[in-house]
N, C-alpha and C positions, 0 to 999 in steps of 0.2 A: 417677271412681274415683281416690283419692289415689295418686300415683305410687309411694310407698313400699310399697304393697300389691302392686304388680306385681313378680314375681320374674323373669319372662322374657317378652319380647314380640318377635316377629319375623314377617316375611313370607317365604314360600317356595313351593316347587312340590311338588305331589303327584307323586313320581317313579314310584310303582307302587301298584297295588291287586291283591292276590292272594287267592284263596279259601283258607281254612284247612280243616283236616280236619273241624272241627266244622261241621255244616250251618248255613247262613245267617250265618256269620262270615267276615270278611275281615280282612286286615292291610294297613294303609295305611302307606306310607313317605313322609315329608315331609322335604325338605332345605331349610334356610334359604338365602336369597339370598346371604348372606355366607359360606356353607359352615361356619358355626360350630356349628350345631345339626343333629342328625339325630333325627327322631322316627319310631318304629314304634308303631303303635297298632291294637288290635282295634276293628273296627267291625261292628256288627250290620247285616244287610241293610236293616232298617227305619230305620236311622240314617244311612246313607251320604248325605253331603251334597255330595260332590265326585267328580270322575273323575280318572283319570290325566292329568297335565298341567295340572290346575287350580291357580290361584294361591290361597293361603290365608293368613290371619293366625292365628298361634298365640299364646295368652296363658296364662301360668300366674300365678295371683294368690292372695292370702290372703283377698280379699273378692270378692263377686259382681261379675264384670266386666259392663260394659254389653254388651247383645247384642240381636239381632233375633230375636224369637220366631218359631219355625217355619223359620228360615233358618240360624242359627248352632247349632253343637253346644256345649253347656255342661254339664259334669259335675263333680260333687264327688267327689274321690278322696282316698285315703290313700297317702302315700309309704311304700312297702313296703321298698325297699332302696336302698342307695347303694354302688356298687362301681367300682373302677378297672378299666378294660378293657386289653387287650393293646396297643392303640395309644396308650396314655397318656391317653385320654379318661376322663371320669367319667360313668357311666350311672346314672340314677335311674329306678326302676320305681314306677309309681303304679297302684293298683287303683281303677277307677271302677265300682263296683257289680259287680266281677268281670271287667270288661273291662280289659285291660292297656294301659298307656301308658308307653312307654320314651323318655326323652330323653337323648341323649348330647352331650357338649360337652367341649372342652379347658378351658373355664372352670369354676371352682368355682361352683356355684349355691348360693344360700342356702336349702337344703332339708335336712330331717332326717327319718329314719324315724319313722313314726307321725304325722307332721304332716298336717293336713287342708288341701287346696288345691283351687282351682277350675281346670279346664282348659277353655279355649275354643278352638274351631277354627271360623273364619269364612271362608266363601268370599268372594273378592274379585271384583269385576266385571271 
């Protein structure tokens, strides 16, 4: 994949996975190794690919990222909103077929509302 198509790429740890009020839905929290990014994302029970404490790679890109079929999660989403948080970070909300993916960072990301992007979460060995 051409490097300019990647918006964000990092490795991190799944800090938590909690049940949501909606049956079969969970929320996963991922923190990057450099503490620059925090991700909170909805995961359906049939799509959970990792457990609390798992190491993962997260990629946001404008083109289809390379992935392992049946191992990695790859979804196409639409950037729904961009907002400044109380801690001076910027949060982007992405809808992936109704599942929500939120990424927070103090860095400005090259994302705009209504933009279509790919989200990849890959378990690391």
